C-alpha positions as CSV (number, residue, x, y, z in Angstrom):
1,X,0.1,10.8,2.2
2,X,-3.4,11.2,3.5
3,X,-3.7,14.3,1.4
4,X,-2.5,12.5,-1.8
5,X,-5.0,9.7,-1.3
6,X,-7.8,12.2,-0.6
7,X,-6.9,14.1,-3.9
8,X,-6.8,10.8,-5.9
9,X,-10.1,9.6,-4.5
10,X,-11.7,12.9,-5.4
11,X,-10.3,12.8,-8.9
12,X,-8.1,15.9,-8.5
13,X,-5.4,14.4,-10.7
14,X,-4.4,17.8,-12.2
15,X,-3.6,19.2,-8.8
16,X,-1.6,16.0,-8.0
17,X,0.3,16.5,-11.3
18,X,1.1,20.1,-10.5
19,X,2.3,19.3,-7.0
20,X,4.5,16.3,-8.1
21,X,5.8,17.9,-11.2
22,X,5.7,21.7,-11.3
23,X,6.0,22.4,-7.6
24,X,8.9,19.9,-7.1
25,X,12.6,20.4,-7.6
26,X,14.5,17.2,-8.4
27,X,17.8,16.2,-6.8
28,X,20.9,17.7,-8.4
29,X,23.6,15.0,-8.4
30,X,26.3,17.6,-9.3
31,X,25.7,19.7,-6.2
32,X,26.4,18.7,-2.6
33,X,23.5,18.6,-0.2
34,X,21.0,19.4,-3.0
35,X,18.1,17.1,-2.1
36,X,15.5,19.0,-3.9
37,X,12.0,19.8,-2.8
38,X,9.5,17.1,-3.5
39,X,5.9,16.5,-2.7
40,X,4.8,13.0,-1.8
41,X,8.4,11.5,-1.9
42,X,7.6,8.4,0.2
43,X,7.1,5.0,-1.5
44,X,3.5,5.0,-0.2
45,X,2.8,7.6,-2.9
46,X,3.9,5.2,-5.6
47,X,1.6,2.5,-4.1
48,X,-1.3,5.0,-3.9
49,X,-0.8,6.1,-7.6
50,X,-0.6,2.5,-8.6
51,X,-3.8,1.3,-6.8
52,X,-5.7,4.4,-8.1
53,X,-4.7,3.6,-11.7
54,X,-2.5,6.7,-12.5
55,X,0.4,5.4,-14.6
56,X,1.3,8.8,-16.0
57,X,1.5,10.3,-12.5
58,X,3.4,7.3,-11.4
59,X,6.0,7.9,-14.2
60,X,6.2,11.5,-13.3
61,X,6.7,10.6,-9.6
62,X,9.5,8.2,-10.5
63,X,11.3,10.8,-12.6
64,X,11.1,13.5,-9.9
65,X,12.2,11.1,-7.2
66,X,14.8,9.2,-9.2
67,X,13.0,6.0,-8.5
68,X,12.3,3.0,-10.7
69,X,8.6,2.4,-11.1
70,X,8.8,-0.3,-13.8
71,X,7.3,-3.0,-11.5
72,X,4.3,-0.8,-10.6
73,X,3.5,0.5,-14.1
74,X,1.8,-2.7,-15.5
75,X,-0.5,-2.8,-12.5
76,X,-1.3,0.9,-12.7
77,X,-2.0,0.6,-16.4
78,X,-4.3,-2.5,-15.9
79,X,-6.2,-0.7,-13.1
80,X,-6.6,2.4,-15.4
81,X,-8.0,0.3,-18.2
82,X,-10.2,-2.2,-16.2
83,X,-10.8,-0.4,-12.9
84,X,-9.8,-1.4,-9.4
85,X,-10.2,-5.2,-8.7
86,X,-12.9,-6.1,-6.2
87,X,-11.4,-9.4,-5.1
88,X,-8.3,-11.6,-5.3
89,X,-7.2,-13.3,-8.5
90,X,-6.8,-17.1,-8.7
91,X,-3.0,-16.8,-8.3
92,X,-3.4,-14.6,-5.2
93,X,-5.9,-17.1,-3.7
94,X,-3.5,-20.0,-4.3
95,X,-0.7,-18.0,-2.7
96,X,-2.8,-17.0,0.3
97,X,-4.0,-20.6,0.8
98,X,-0.5,-21.9,0.8
99,X,0.6,-19.3,3.3
100,X,-2.4,-20.1,5.5
101,X,-1.6,-23.8,5.4
102,X,1.9,-23.1,6.5
103,X,0.8,-21.3,9.6
104,X,-0.3,-24.5,11.3
105,X,3.1,-25.8,12.2
106,X,4.7,-22.6,13.4
107,X,5.5,-21.8,17.0
108,X,3.0,-19.5,18.7
109,X,5.0,-16.2,18.6
110,X,6.1,-16.7,15.0
111,X,2.5,-17.7,14.0
112,X,1.1,-14.4,15.4
113,X,3.6,-12.3,13.5
114,X,3.1,-14.3,10.3
115,X,-0.7,-14.1,10.7
116,X,-0.4,-10.3,10.8
117,X,1.7,-10.3,7.6
118,X,-0.6,-12.7,5.7
119,X,-3.7,-10.7,6.8
120,X,-2.1,-7.6,5.3
121,X,-1.4,-9.4,2.1
122,X,-5.0,-10.6,2.0
123,X,-6.2,-7.0,2.5
124,X,-4.0,-5.8,-0.4
125,X,-5.7,-8.2,-2.8
126,X,-9.2,-7.4,-1.3
127,X,-9.8,-10.8,0.4
128,X,-11.9,-9.6,3.3
129,X,-12.9,-13.1,4.6
130,X,-9.3,-14.2,4.8
131,X,-8.5,-11.1,6.9
132,X,-11.3,-12.0,9.2
133,X,-10.1,-15.6,9.5
134,X,-6.6,-14.5,10.3
135,X,-7.4,-11.9,12.9
136,X,-7.9,-14.4,15.8
137,X,-4.4,-15.6,15.2
138,X,-2.8,-12.2,15.9
139,X,-1.7,-10.8,19.3
140,X,-4.0,-9.3,21.8
141,X,-3.2,-5.7,22.8
142,X,-0.5,-5.5,25.4
143,X,0.0,-3.0,28.2
144,X,2.7,-1.0,26.5
145,X,0.8,0.2,23.5
146,X,-0.2,-1.3,20.2
147,X,2.3,-3.1,18.0
148,X,2.0,-3.8,14.3
149,X,1.1,-7.5,14.8
150,X,-1.7,-6.9,17.3
151,X,-5.3,-7.6,16.4
152,X,-6.6,-4.0,16.6
153,X,-3.7,-2.7,14.5
154,X,-4.0,-5.4,11.9
155,X,-7.8,-4.8,11.6
156,X,-7.4,-1.1,11.2
157,X,-4.6,-1.5,8.7
158,X,-6.6,-4.0,6.7
159,X,-9.7,-1.8,6.8
160,X,-7.7,1.2,5.4
161,X,-6.0,-1.0,2.7
162,X,-9.3,-2.5,1.6
163,X,-11.2,0.8,1.6
164,X,-8.6,3.2,0.0
165,X,-5.9,0.9,-1.3
166,X,-3.2,2.1,1.0
167,X,-2.5,1.9,4.7
168,X,-2.5,5.6,5.6
169,X,-4.7,7.8,7.8
170,X,-7.7,9.1,6.0
171,X,-9.3,12.5,6.0
């Protein structure tokens, strides 16, 4: 996925189209063990194509991977027409505020996991200050490596999501 995101950020949509469409072989339902050869077959690719406003490539990706992209298409078309949003919508703000208010009464362990999830949702809609407010509520790093609800992981994930639209390593 980092390569797909790199190509999309550079505007190399024709190369992405070629890799997804012409260089891929779809599944053959009539043959056993025929899984095809597909580029970018993870759902992260659909998310990347959506946040980078590529509805035609998203449709092509869905056809090749036998996946329904109906829910993602309106967002991709809106982003293609208007550009990528720079902040949350009013509905997203209301939803985030309700989730933030619900954190107060949760037990400590549940609250930490929930803070991490709400921070990721805030990052997805571009609400940087909400991410920063939620980071202190996440776990500190433990001795056994970093988990997905720990502060450093949540911060890195949010930074990637805000910067490039998807939580993948960048080149």
